[in-house]
N, CA, C and O atoms as a CHARMM CRD file, in Angstrom:
* protein
*
  360
    1    1 MET  N      1.29000  -1.38400  -0.06900 PROA 1      0.00000
    2    1 MET  CA    -0.30600   0.57500   0.17600 PROA 1      0.00000
    3    1 MET  C      1.01400   1.12300   0.32700 PROA 1      0.00000
    4    1 MET  O      2.02500   0.86600   0.98100 PROA 1      0.00000
    5    2 LYS  N      0.49200   2.29500  -0.84100 PROA 2      0.00000
    6    2 LYS  CA     1.38400   2.94200  -1.20100 PROA 2      0.00000
    7    2 LYS  C      1.15400   4.56600  -0.40000 PROA 2      0.00000
    8    2 LYS  O      0.31900   5.46100  -0.53500 PROA 2      0.00000
    9    3 ASN  N      2.05800   4.42300   0.24800 PROA 3      0.00000
   10    3 ASN  CA     2.06900   5.58100   1.41100 PROA 3      0.00000
   11    3 ASN  C      1.24800   7.56900   1.30600 PROA 3      0.00000
   12    3 ASN  O      1.89200   8.61400   1.40800 PROA 3      0.00000
   13    4 GLU  N      0.18200   7.46700   1.15000 PROA 4      0.00000
   14    4 GLU  CA    -0.24600   9.02100   0.21100 PROA 4      0.00000
   15    4 GLU  C     -0.75400   9.77700   1.04700 PROA 4      0.00000
   16    4 GLU  O     -1.45100   9.20200   1.88200 PROA 4      0.00000
   17    5 PHE  N     -0.65900  10.96100   1.14500 PROA 5      0.00000
   18    5 PHE  CA    -0.93700  11.73400   1.90600 PROA 5      0.00000
   19    5 PHE  C     -1.70800  12.48600   1.56900 PROA 5      0.00000
   20    5 PHE  O     -1.93900  12.47500   0.36000 PROA 5      0.00000
   21    6 ASP  N     -2.38000  13.36700   2.31800 PROA 6      0.00000
   22    6 ASP  CA    -3.85000  14.52300   1.30200 PROA 6      0.00000
   23    6 ASP  C     -2.97400  15.71800   2.05800 PROA 6      0.00000
   24    6 ASP  O     -2.14300  15.63400   2.96300 PROA 6      0.00000
   25    7 LYS  N     -3.61400  17.13500   1.15200 PROA 7      0.00000
   26    7 LYS  CA    -3.19200  18.02700   1.33700 PROA 7      0.00000
   27    7 LYS  C     -2.72200  19.11100   2.65500 PROA 7      0.00000
   28    7 LYS  O     -1.82900  19.95600   2.72900 PROA 7      0.00000
   29    8 TYR  N     -3.79800  18.63500   3.65300 PROA 8      0.00000
   30    8 TYR  CA    -3.77700  18.91300   4.81500 PROA 8      0.00000
   31    8 TYR  C     -2.78900  18.16100   5.58900 PROA 8      0.00000
   32    8 TYR  O     -1.96500  18.76300   6.27700 PROA 8      0.00000
   33    9 GLU  N     -2.82700  16.46000   5.50000 PROA 9      0.00000
   34    9 GLU  CA    -1.18800  16.14000   6.45400 PROA 9      0.00000
   35    9 GLU  C     -0.51100  16.36500   5.87000 PROA 9      0.00000
   36    9 GLU  O      0.42900  16.01000   6.58100 PROA 9      0.00000
   37   10 LYS  N      0.28900  17.01000   4.31800 PROA 10     0.00000
   38   10 LYS  CA     0.93600  17.13500   3.98700 PROA 10     0.00000
   39   10 LYS  C      1.93900  18.63700   4.74700 PROA 10     0.00000
   40   10 LYS  O      3.11400  18.92300   4.97600 PROA 10     0.00000
   41   11 GLU  N      0.43200  19.30800   4.91800 PROA 11     0.00000
   42   11 GLU  CA     1.08800  20.41200   5.54800 PROA 11     0.00000
   43   11 GLU  C      1.54800  20.50600   6.86500 PROA 11     0.00000
   44   11 GLU  O      2.16100  21.40400   7.44100 PROA 11     0.00000
   45   12 ILE  N      1.06700  19.22300   7.30100 PROA 12     0.00000
   46   12 ILE  CA     1.24600  19.06100   9.16600 PROA 12     0.00000
   47   12 ILE  C      2.24500  18.92200   9.01000 PROA 12     0.00000
   48   12 ILE  O      3.00600  19.72600   9.54900 PROA 12     0.00000
   49   13 LEU  N      2.82500  17.79400   8.16200 PROA 13     0.00000
   50   13 LEU  CA     4.24100  17.37900   7.81300 PROA 13     0.00000
   51   13 LEU  C      5.25300  18.18500   7.71600 PROA 13     0.00000
   52   13 LEU  O      6.35000  17.81500   8.13400 PROA 13     0.00000
   53   14 GLU  N      5.12000  19.16400   7.27100 PROA 14     0.00000
   54   14 GLU  CA     6.70800  20.02600   6.85800 PROA 14     0.00000
   55   14 GLU  C      6.99200  21.25000   7.87200 PROA 14     0.00000
   56   14 GLU  O      7.92300  22.02400   8.09300 PROA 14     0.00000
   57   15 SER  N      5.23900  20.92900   8.54400 PROA 15     0.00000
   58   15 SER  CA     5.06900  22.43700   9.57800 PROA 15     0.00000
   59   15 SER  C      6.28000  22.12000  10.65800 PROA 15     0.00000
   60   15 SER  O      7.23400  22.78600  11.05900 PROA 15     0.00000
   61   16 PHE  N      5.64000  20.37000  11.03000 PROA 16     0.00000
   62   16 PHE  CA     6.43900  19.55900  11.32900 PROA 16     0.00000
   63   16 PHE  C      7.79500  19.63200  11.29400 PROA 16     0.00000
   64   16 PHE  O      8.41500  19.92600  12.31700 PROA 16     0.00000
   65   17 LYS  N      8.46300  19.36000  10.04800 PROA 17     0.00000
   66   17 LYS  CA     9.66700  18.91000   9.63800 PROA 17     0.00000
   67   17 LYS  C      9.96700  20.74100   9.81700 PROA 17     0.00000
   68   17 LYS  O     10.86700  20.74600  10.65700 PROA 17     0.00000
   69   18 ALA  N      9.68400  22.18800   9.47200 PROA 18     0.00000
   70   18 ALA  CA     9.91500  22.76100  10.06300 PROA 18     0.00000
   71   18 ALA  C     10.46900  23.83800  11.27100 PROA 18     0.00000
   72   18 ALA  O     10.94000  24.97400  11.23300 PROA 18     0.00000
   73   19 GLY  N     10.14700  22.82700  12.41000 PROA 19     0.00000
   74   19 GLY  CA    10.15100  22.64500  13.81400 PROA 19     0.00000
   75   19 GLY  C      9.28400  24.21000  14.34300 PROA 19     0.00000
   76   19 GLY  O      9.60900  25.20600  14.98900 PROA 19     0.00000
   77   20 GLU  N      7.95000  23.68800  13.59400 PROA 20     0.00000
   78   20 GLU  CA     6.99700  25.14000  14.49400 PROA 20     0.00000
   79   20 GLU  C      6.25400  24.40700  15.72300 PROA 20     0.00000
   80   20 GLU  O      5.66800  24.80400  16.73100 PROA 20     0.00000
   81   21 TRP  N      6.54600  23.18400  15.17900 PROA 21     0.00000
   82   21 TRP  CA     6.20000  22.60200  17.21100 PROA 21     0.00000
   83   21 TRP  C      6.59200  22.71800  18.08600 PROA 21     0.00000
   84   21 TRP  O      7.80200  22.59300  17.89300 PROA 21     0.00000
   85   22 GLN  N      6.37800  22.95300  19.40300 PROA 22     0.00000
   86   22 GLN  CA     6.72600  23.17100  20.41100 PROA 22     0.00000
   87   22 GLN  C      5.68600  21.76900  21.26500 PROA 22     0.00000
   88   22 GLN  O      4.58200  21.31300  20.96700 PROA 22     0.00000
   89   23 GLU  N      6.78600  21.37500  22.55400 PROA 23     0.00000
   90   23 GLU  CA     6.31600  20.50000  23.38000 PROA 23     0.00000
   91   23 GLU  C      5.73500  20.72900  23.94700 PROA 23     0.00000
   92   23 GLU  O      5.72000  21.96000  23.91600 PROA 23     0.00000
   93   24 ILE  N      4.79500  20.26200  24.89500 PROA 24     0.00000
   94   24 ILE  CA     3.46900  20.89300  25.60400 PROA 24     0.00000
   95   24 ILE  C      4.25400  20.11100  27.27100 PROA 24     0.00000
   96   24 ILE  O      4.21600  18.92000  27.58000 PROA 24     0.00000
   97   25 GLU  N      5.07700  21.57900  28.29400 PROA 25     0.00000
   98   25 GLU  CA     4.48500  21.48400  28.83900 PROA 25     0.00000
   99   25 GLU  C      3.26900  20.82200  29.94400 PROA 25     0.00000
  100   25 GLU  O      2.11600  21.22400  29.79100 PROA 25     0.00000
  101   26 ASN  N      3.64900  19.50200  31.37800 PROA 26     0.00000
  102   26 ASN  CA     2.74300  19.23800  31.55200 PROA 26     0.00000
  103   26 ASN  C      1.76900  18.68000  31.06600 PROA 26     0.00000
  104   26 ASN  O      0.58400  19.00400  31.14900 PROA 26     0.00000
  105   27 MET  N      2.32700  17.66200  30.44400 PROA 27     0.00000
  106   27 MET  CA     1.43600  16.37900  29.33500 PROA 27     0.00000
  107   27 MET  C      0.41700  16.26200  29.79300 PROA 27     0.00000
  108   27 MET  O     -0.66300  16.78500  29.51600 PROA 27     0.00000
  109   28 PRO  N      0.75800  15.43800  30.65800 PROA 28     0.00000
  110   28 PRO  CA    -0.89100  14.06300  30.75800 PROA 28     0.00000
  111   28 PRO  C     -1.57200  15.18400  31.86700 PROA 28     0.00000
  112   28 PRO  O     -2.77400  15.28300  32.11400 PROA 28     0.00000
  113   29 GLU  N     -0.65500  15.85800  32.35900 PROA 29     0.00000
  114   29 GLU  CA    -2.70000  17.13900  32.72300 PROA 29     0.00000
  115   29 GLU  C     -3.39500  18.44500  32.45100 PROA 29     0.00000
  116   29 GLU  O     -4.24100  19.06300  33.09800 PROA 29     0.00000
  117   30 GLU  N     -2.59000  18.76700  30.91600 PROA 30     0.00000
  118   30 GLU  CA    -3.29700  18.60500  29.64700 PROA 30     0.00000
  119   30 GLU  C     -4.33000  17.75300  29.62800 PROA 30     0.00000
  120   30 GLU  O     -5.49100  18.16000  29.64500 PROA 30     0.00000
  121   31 ILE  N     -3.92300  16.13100  29.58100 PROA 31     0.00000
  122   31 ILE  CA    -3.97200  15.33700  28.86300 PROA 31     0.00000
  123   31 ILE  C     -5.52700  16.22800  29.62600 PROA 31     0.00000
  124   31 ILE  O     -5.85200  17.35900  29.26600 PROA 31     0.00000
  125   32 GLU  N     -6.05900  15.67200  30.36000 PROA 32     0.00000
  126   32 GLU  CA    -6.89300  15.49300  31.72200 PROA 32     0.00000
  127   32 GLU  C     -7.30300  16.67100  31.84600 PROA 32     0.00000
  128   32 GLU  O     -8.51600  16.46400  31.85700 PROA 32     0.00000
  129   33 LYS  N     -7.18800  17.71200  31.94300 PROA 33     0.00000
  130   33 LYS  CA    -8.09100  19.22800  31.53500 PROA 33     0.00000
  131   33 LYS  C     -8.80100  18.93900  30.05900 PROA 33     0.00000
  132   33 LYS  O    -10.02900  19.00200  29.99200 PROA 33     0.00000
  133   34 HSD  N     -8.01200  18.61900  28.87000 PROA 34     0.00000
  134   34 HSD  CA    -8.76100  18.68000  28.00600 PROA 34     0.00000
  135   34 HSD  C     -9.81500  17.23400  27.79500 PROA 34     0.00000
  136   34 HSD  O    -10.81800  17.27000  27.08300 PROA 34     0.00000
  137   35 LYS  N     -9.42400  16.15700  28.45800 PROA 35     0.00000
  138   35 LYS  CA   -10.68800  15.19200  28.34400 PROA 35     0.00000
  139   35 LYS  C    -11.41200  15.48400  29.98900 PROA 35     0.00000
  140   35 LYS  O    -11.67300  14.39500  30.49900 PROA 35     0.00000
  141   36 GLU  N    -11.66400  16.28200  30.60900 PROA 36     0.00000
  142   36 GLU  CA   -12.68800  16.72100  30.88300 PROA 36     0.00000
  143   36 GLU  C    -13.57400  18.31700  30.55000 PROA 36     0.00000
  144   36 GLU  O    -14.53700  18.63800  31.24700 PROA 36     0.00000
  145   37 TYR  N    -13.04400  19.24000  29.34300 PROA 37     0.00000
  146   37 TYR  CA   -13.66900  19.46200  28.27700 PROA 37     0.00000
  147   37 TYR  C    -14.66500  18.83900  27.22500 PROA 37     0.00000
  148   37 TYR  O    -15.74400  19.07900  26.68400 PROA 37     0.00000
  149   38 ALA  N    -13.82200  18.04600  27.25300 PROA 38     0.00000
  150   38 ALA  CA   -14.13500  17.23200  26.13600 PROA 38     0.00000
  151   38 ALA  C    -16.15600  16.26600  26.44600 PROA 38     0.00000
  152   38 ALA  O    -17.08300  15.84000  25.75700 PROA 38     0.00000
  153   39 ALA  N    -15.68700  16.45400  28.27700 PROA 39     0.00000
  154   39 ALA  CA   -16.81100  15.28600  28.60900 PROA 39     0.00000
  155   39 ALA  C    -17.69800  16.37600  28.82200 PROA 39     0.00000
  156   39 ALA  O    -18.89600  16.20400  28.59900 PROA 39     0.00000
  157   40 GLU  N    -17.21300  17.64200  29.28300 PROA 40     0.00000
  158   40 GLU  CA   -18.32200  18.37700  29.90400 PROA 40     0.00000
  159   40 GLU  C    -18.64400  18.72400  28.18700 PROA 40     0.00000
  160   40 GLU  O    -19.25800  19.78400  28.31500 PROA 40     0.00000
  161   41 THR  N    -18.61400  18.57200  27.33400 PROA 41     0.00000
  162   41 THR  CA   -18.81100  19.28300  25.40700 PROA 41     0.00000
  163   41 THR  C    -19.54000  18.04400  25.06000 PROA 41     0.00000
  164   41 THR  O    -19.82200  17.84000  23.87900 PROA 41     0.00000
  165   42 PHE  N    -19.81100  17.35300  25.81100 PROA 42     0.00000
  166   42 PHE  CA   -21.17500  16.20600  25.24300 PROA 42     0.00000
  167   42 PHE  C    -21.56500  16.31000  26.62200 PROA 42     0.00000
  168   42 PHE  O    -21.82100  17.48400  26.35500 PROA 42     0.00000
  169   43 LYS  N    -21.76000  16.24400  27.43500 PROA 43     0.00000
  170   43 LYS  CA   -22.71400  16.55600  28.92400 PROA 43     0.00000
  171   43 LYS  C    -24.52800  16.51500  27.90700 PROA 43     0.00000
  172   43 LYS  O    -24.40400  16.87500  26.73600 PROA 43     0.00000
  173   44 LYS  N    -25.84900  16.16000  28.29500 PROA 44     0.00000
  174   44 LYS  CA   -26.96100  15.95300  27.68900 PROA 44     0.00000
  175   44 LYS  C    -27.66000  16.59800  29.17600 PROA 44     0.00000
  176   44 LYS  O    -28.63400  15.90700  29.47200 PROA 44     0.00000
  177   45 ASN  N    -27.43300  17.70800  30.16500 PROA 45     0.00000
  178   45 ASN  CA   -27.46200  17.80700  30.84600 PROA 45     0.00000
  179   45 ASN  C    -28.87200  19.28900  30.71000 PROA 45     0.00000
  180   45 ASN  O    -29.22300  20.18200  31.48100 PROA 45     0.00000
  181   46 LYS  N    -29.24100  18.91900  29.50700 PROA 46     0.00000
  182   46 LYS  CA   -30.67600  20.60300  29.77400 PROA 46     0.00000
  183   46 LYS  C    -31.61200  20.11900  28.55200 PROA 46     0.00000
  184   46 LYS  O    -31.13900  20.18200  27.41700 PROA 46     0.00000
  185   47 ARG  N    -32.36400  19.84400  28.66200 PROA 47     0.00000
  186   47 ARG  CA   -33.98700  18.93900  27.72000 PROA 47     0.00000
  187   47 ARG  C    -34.66200  20.86200  27.29000 PROA 47     0.00000
  188   47 ARG  O    -34.83100  21.69900  28.17700 PROA 47     0.00000
  189   48 VAL  N    -34.88400  21.09200  26.01500 PROA 48     0.00000
  190   48 VAL  CA   -35.33400  21.36400  25.06300 PROA 48     0.00000
  191   48 VAL  C    -37.15400  21.20200  24.59100 PROA 48     0.00000
  192   48 VAL  O    -37.53200  20.03200  24.54400 PROA 48     0.00000
  193   49 ASN  N    -37.94600  21.99700  24.34600 PROA 49     0.00000
  194   49 ASN  CA   -39.13200  21.51900  23.54100 PROA 49     0.00000
  195   49 ASN  C    -39.69500  22.42900  22.92100 PROA 49     0.00000
  196   49 ASN  O    -40.12400  23.54500  23.21500 PROA 49     0.00000
  197   50 ILE  N    -39.62600  21.62900  21.74500 PROA 50     0.00000
  198   50 ILE  CA   -39.21300  22.47400  20.56600 PROA 50     0.00000
  199   50 ILE  C    -40.76200  22.09600  19.55200 PROA 50     0.00000
  200   50 ILE  O    -40.99000  20.89400  19.68400 PROA 50     0.00000
  201   51 ARG  N    -41.62100  22.64300  18.80400 PROA 51     0.00000
  202   51 ARG  CA   -42.96400  22.15500  17.54600 PROA 51     0.00000
  203   51 ARG  C    -42.14100  21.99800  15.89800 PROA 51     0.00000
  204   51 ARG  O    -41.38800  22.80000  15.34500 PROA 51     0.00000
  205   52 LEU  N    -42.56300  20.84100  15.49400 PROA 52     0.00000
  206   52 LEU  CA   -42.40400  20.60200  14.60000 PROA 52     0.00000
  207   52 LEU  C    -43.02400  20.28500  13.43100 PROA 52     0.00000
  208   52 LEU  O    -42.97800  19.05700  13.37200 PROA 52     0.00000
  209   53 SER  N    -43.48700  20.64000  12.62700 PROA 53     0.00000
  210   53 SER  CA   -44.71100  20.09100  11.47800 PROA 53     0.00000
  211   53 SER  C    -44.26500  18.15500  11.91400 PROA 53     0.00000
  212   53 SER  O    -43.17800  17.69000  12.25400 PROA 53     0.00000
  213   54 GLU  N    -45.72100  17.38800  11.69600 PROA 54     0.00000
  214   54 GLU  CA   -45.26800  16.47100  11.59100 PROA 54     0.00000
  215   54 GLU  C    -44.30500  15.78900  10.44300 PROA 54     0.00000
  216   54 GLU  O    -43.49000  14.90700  10.71400 PROA 54     0.00000
  217   55 ARG  N    -44.57100  16.46600   8.76300 PROA 55     0.00000
  218   55 ARG  CA   -43.98500  15.83200   8.03000 PROA 55     0.00000
  219   55 ARG  C    -43.06200  15.98500   8.88700 PROA 55     0.00000
  220   55 ARG  O    -43.06600  15.16000   9.80100 PROA 55     0.00000
  221   56 ASP  N    -42.15100  16.88400   8.90200 PROA 56     0.00000
  222   56 ASP  CA   -40.70400  17.18600  10.01800 PROA 56     0.00000
  223   56 ASP  C    -40.24500  16.15500  10.25900 PROA 56     0.00000
  224   56 ASP  O    -39.22700  15.52400   9.97700 PROA 56     0.00000
  225   57 ILE  N    -41.45900  15.98900  11.04900 PROA 57     0.00000
  226   57 ILE  CA   -41.02800  14.96400  12.26700 PROA 57     0.00000
  227   57 ILE  C    -40.85800  13.45800  11.12300 PROA 57     0.00000
  228   57 ILE  O    -39.81000  12.83500  11.29000 PROA 57     0.00000
  229   58 ASN  N    -41.58700  13.04500  10.30200 PROA 58     0.00000
  230   58 ASN  CA   -40.99000  12.23600   9.50200 PROA 58     0.00000
  231   58 ASN  C    -40.48200  11.83800   8.66300 PROA 58     0.00000
  232   58 ASN  O    -40.21000  10.68700   8.32300 PROA 58     0.00000
  233   59 LEU  N    -40.25600  13.05800   8.12500 PROA 59     0.00000
  234   59 LEU  CA   -38.74600  12.84700   7.13900 PROA 59     0.00000
  235   59 LEU  C    -37.52300  12.96000   8.08600 PROA 59     0.00000
  236   59 LEU  O    -36.40500  12.72100   7.62900 PROA 59     0.00000
  237   60 LEU  N    -37.68700  13.32200   9.42000 PROA 60     0.00000
  238   60 LEU  CA   -36.74200  13.15700  10.53700 PROA 60     0.00000
  239   60 LEU  C    -36.02400  12.18900  10.87700 PROA 60     0.00000
  240   60 LEU  O    -34.83700  12.02400  11.15500 PROA 60     0.00000
  241   61 LYS  N    -37.80000  10.98100  10.74800 PROA 61     0.00000
  242   61 LYS  CA   -37.73300   9.90200  11.34800 PROA 61     0.00000
  243   61 LYS  C    -37.46600   8.95700  10.20800 PROA 61     0.00000
  244   61 LYS  O    -37.92700   7.83000  10.39100 PROA 61     0.00000
  245   62 ILE  N    -36.86100   9.14100   9.13000 PROA 62     0.00000
  246   62 ILE  CA   -36.94000   8.05200   8.06800 PROA 62     0.00000
  247   62 ILE  C    -35.40200   8.42800   7.69700 PROA 62     0.00000
  248   62 ILE  O    -34.71500   7.63800   7.05000 PROA 62     0.00000
  249   63 ARG  N    -34.79600   9.95100   8.23800 PROA 63     0.00000
  250   63 ARG  CA   -33.53700  10.08200   7.84000 PROA 63     0.00000
  251   63 ARG  C    -32.47400   9.71800   8.75700 PROA 63     0.00000
  252   63 ARG  O    -31.29700   9.66300   8.40100 PROA 63     0.00000
  253   64 ALA  N    -32.97800   9.40400  10.23600 PROA 64     0.00000
  254   64 ALA  CA   -32.85400   8.80000  11.20500 PROA 64     0.00000
  255   64 ALA  C    -32.79100   7.33500  11.85600 PROA 64     0.00000
  256   64 ALA  O    -32.30800   7.05200  12.95300 PROA 64     0.00000
  257   65 MET  N    -33.53200   6.26100  10.70800 PROA 65     0.00000
  258   65 MET  CA   -33.86900   5.12400  10.46300 PROA 65     0.00000
  259   65 MET  C    -32.16300   4.75600   9.89300 PROA 65     0.00000
  260   65 MET  O    -31.12500   4.29900  10.37100 PROA 65     0.00000
  261   66 GLU  N    -32.87700   5.50300   8.03300 PROA 66     0.00000
  262   66 GLU  CA   -31.34700   5.35600   7.43800 PROA 66     0.00000
  263   66 GLU  C    -30.07000   5.37600   7.36200 PROA 66     0.00000
  264   66 GLU  O    -29.26000   4.79600   6.63900 PROA 66     0.00000
  265   67 GLU  N    -29.92300   6.74900   8.91600 PROA 67     0.00000
  266   67 GLU  CA   -28.30000   6.09200   9.67100 PROA 67     0.00000
  267   67 GLU  C    -28.51900   5.58200  10.67300 PROA 67     0.00000
  268   67 GLU  O    -27.84400   6.01700  11.60600 PROA 67     0.00000
  269   68 GLY  N    -29.29700   4.70300  10.93100 PROA 68     0.00000
  270   68 GLY  CA   -29.45300   3.77600  11.95400 PROA 68     0.00000
  271   68 GLY  C    -28.83700   4.77800  13.35900 PROA 68     0.00000
  272   68 GLY  O    -27.62900   4.91400  13.55200 PROA 68     0.00000
  273   69 ILE  N    -29.85600   5.39000  14.21300 PROA 69     0.00000
  274   69 ILE  CA   -29.91500   6.41800  14.67600 PROA 69     0.00000
  275   69 ILE  C    -31.38400   7.08500  15.92900 PROA 69     0.00000
  276   69 ILE  O    -32.16300   7.95600  15.54400 PROA 69     0.00000
  277   70 PRO  N    -31.45500   6.60900  17.01900 PROA 70     0.00000
  278   70 PRO  CA   -32.47700   7.27300  17.31800 PROA 70     0.00000
  279   70 PRO  C    -32.84600   9.00400  16.43700 PROA 70     0.00000
  280   70 PRO  O    -31.87900   9.72600  16.19100 PROA 70     0.00000
  281   71 TYR  N    -34.26500   9.46900  16.05800 PROA 71     0.00000
  282   71 TYR  CA   -34.30300  10.68200  15.86400 PROA 71     0.00000
  283   71 TYR  C    -34.33900  11.75300  16.79800 PROA 71     0.00000
  284   71 TYR  O    -33.89400  12.83000  16.40200 PROA 71     0.00000
  285   72 GLN  N    -34.92100  11.65000  18.33100 PROA 72     0.00000
  286   72 GLN  CA   -33.35800  12.36400  18.33200 PROA 72     0.00000
  287   72 GLN  C    -31.93400  12.66800  18.78200 PROA 72     0.00000
  288   72 GLN  O    -31.29500  13.45700  19.47900 PROA 72     0.00000
  289   73 THR  N    -31.83000  11.88800  18.20700 PROA 73     0.00000
  290   73 THR  CA   -30.03900  11.68200  18.44100 PROA 73     0.00000
  291   73 THR  C    -29.04100  12.24800  17.04300 PROA 73     0.00000
  292   73 THR  O    -27.83700  12.44700  17.20500 PROA 73     0.00000
  293   74 LEU  N    -29.65100  12.44600  15.82500 PROA 74     0.00000
  294   74 LEU  CA   -30.12100  13.11100  14.88100 PROA 74     0.00000
  295   74 LEU  C    -30.54400  14.62200  15.02100 PROA 74     0.00000
  296   74 LEU  O    -30.15200  15.30900  14.07800 PROA 74     0.00000
  297   75 ILE  N    -30.93200  14.98400  15.54600 PROA 75     0.00000
  298   75 ILE  CA   -32.03000  16.05600  16.12900 PROA 75     0.00000
  299   75 ILE  C    -30.66400  17.10400  16.26800 PROA 75     0.00000
  300   75 ILE  O    -30.19000  17.91000  15.46800 PROA 75     0.00000
  301   76 ALA  N    -30.19400  16.64600  17.88500 PROA 76     0.00000
  302   76 ALA  CA   -29.18700  17.12600  18.01700 PROA 76     0.00000
  303   76 ALA  C    -28.01400  17.04200  17.92600 PROA 76     0.00000
  304   76 ALA  O    -27.22200  17.73000  18.57000 PROA 76     0.00000
  305   77 SER  N    -27.68100  16.05900  16.99100 PROA 77     0.00000
  306   77 SER  CA   -26.37300  16.36000  16.12500 PROA 77     0.00000
  307   77 SER  C    -26.72400  17.34300  15.05800 PROA 77     0.00000
  308   77 SER  O    -25.76000  18.07100  14.82200 PROA 77     0.00000
  309   78 ILE  N    -27.77100  17.61500  14.33300 PROA 78     0.00000
  310   78 ILE  CA   -28.09000  18.35000  13.86000 PROA 78     0.00000
  311   78 ILE  C    -27.43500  19.98200  14.02800 PROA 78     0.00000
  312   78 ILE  O    -26.69000  20.64800  13.31000 PROA 78     0.00000
  313   79 LEU  N    -27.96000  20.18400  15.04600 PROA 79     0.00000
  314   79 LEU  CA   -28.09500  21.32500  15.91500 PROA 79     0.00000
  315   79 LEU  C    -26.35400  21.69600  16.81600 PROA 79     0.00000
  316   79 LEU  O    -25.60200  22.66300  16.94000 PROA 79     0.00000
  317   80 HSD  N    -26.39000  20.64900  17.13900 PROA 80     0.00000
  318   80 HSD  CA   -25.07600  20.67100  17.29500 PROA 80     0.00000
  319   80 HSD  C    -23.65700  21.17300  16.31800 PROA 80     0.00000
  320   80 HSD  O    -22.76800  22.02100  16.39800 PROA 80     0.00000
  321   81 LYS  N    -24.02300  20.22100  15.50000 PROA 81     0.00000
  322   81 LYS  CA   -22.93700  20.56900  13.41800 PROA 81     0.00000
  323   81 LYS  C    -23.59900  22.16400  12.80400 PROA 81     0.00000
  324   81 LYS  O    -23.14400  22.97300  11.99400 PROA 81     0.00000
  325   82 TYR  N    -24.32700  22.14700  13.27400 PROA 82     0.00000
  326   82 TYR  CA   -25.10500  24.07200  12.99000 PROA 82     0.00000
  327   82 TYR  C    -24.11500  24.68600  13.81100 PROA 82     0.00000
  328   82 TYR  O    -23.17000  25.37300  13.42000 PROA 82     0.00000
  329   83 VAL  N    -24.51800  24.26900  15.40700 PROA 83     0.00000
  330   83 VAL  CA   -23.86800  25.68500  16.45800 PROA 83     0.00000
  331   83 VAL  C    -22.53000  25.96500  16.66800 PROA 83     0.00000
  332   83 VAL  O    -22.05100  26.74000  17.49600 PROA 83     0.00000
  333   84 SER  N    -21.78100  25.04900  15.59100 PROA 84     0.00000
  334   84 SER  CA   -20.33300  24.19900  15.99500 PROA 84     0.00000
  335   84 SER  C    -19.67100  25.08900  15.01000 PROA 84     0.00000
  336   84 SER  O    -18.53500  25.49900  15.24800 PROA 84     0.00000
  337   85 GLY  N    -20.50400  25.53000  13.55100 PROA 85     0.00000
  338   85 GLY  CA   -19.66300  25.50400  12.20900 PROA 85     0.00000
  339   85 GLY  C    -20.03500  24.35500  12.19900 PROA 85     0.00000
  340   85 GLY  O    -21.00600  24.60200  12.91500 PROA 85     0.00000
  341   86 LYS  N    -20.15100  23.01600  11.97100 PROA 86     0.00000
  342   86 LYS  CA   -19.20800  22.07300  10.97900 PROA 86     0.00000
  343   86 LYS  C    -20.74700  21.52500   9.97800 PROA 86     0.00000
  344   86 LYS  O    -20.62000  20.45500   9.38200 PROA 86     0.00000
  345   87 PHE  N    -21.65700  22.02500   9.88700 PROA 87     0.00000
  346   87 PHE  CA   -23.26400  21.54000   8.98200 PROA 87     0.00000
  347   87 PHE  C    -22.48600  22.02500   7.90300 PROA 87     0.00000
  348   87 PHE  O    -21.75600  23.00400   7.74500 PROA 87     0.00000
  349   88 GLU  N    -22.80200  21.17900   7.28400 PROA 88     0.00000
  350   88 GLU  CA   -22.86700  21.30700   5.58400 PROA 88     0.00000
  351   88 GLU  C    -24.20400  21.16400   4.57800 PROA 88     0.00000
  352   88 GLU  O    -24.63500  20.01300   4.51400 PROA 88     0.00000
  353   89 SER  N    -24.55300  21.65100   4.19200 PROA 89     0.00000
  354   89 SER  CA   -26.26300  21.66500   4.00100 PROA 89     0.00000
  355   89 SER  C    -26.03300  20.38300   2.65800 PROA 89     0.00000
  356   89 SER  O    -25.51900  21.02600   1.74200 PROA 89     0.00000
  357   90 GLN  N    -26.13300  19.46800   2.36800 PROA 90     0.00000
  358   90 GLN  CA   -26.24800  19.37600   1.25200 PROA 90     0.00000
  359   90 GLN  C    -26.57500  19.11100  -0.87500 PROA 90     0.00000
  360   90 GLN  O    -25.86200  19.70100  -1.68700 PROA 90     0.00000
């Protein structure tokens, strides 16, 4: 298998080779801190009630079945991607 890199991976490799990367002090503490950030990001501790049309709910349920996930999870995923700037409309 040929070791091919995409454009982004090549940029990272060149940056590393150019000495642009710095070692992080206290790496174990930094890892733990970021694990906590990640856990807080994905904690689902708030409830939201919204009203949607029956047609939209049915379409969401169909898409969720295609993805193999519950429709509420699909809605939460769509909202998360939108607010984090990662939502891409097809």
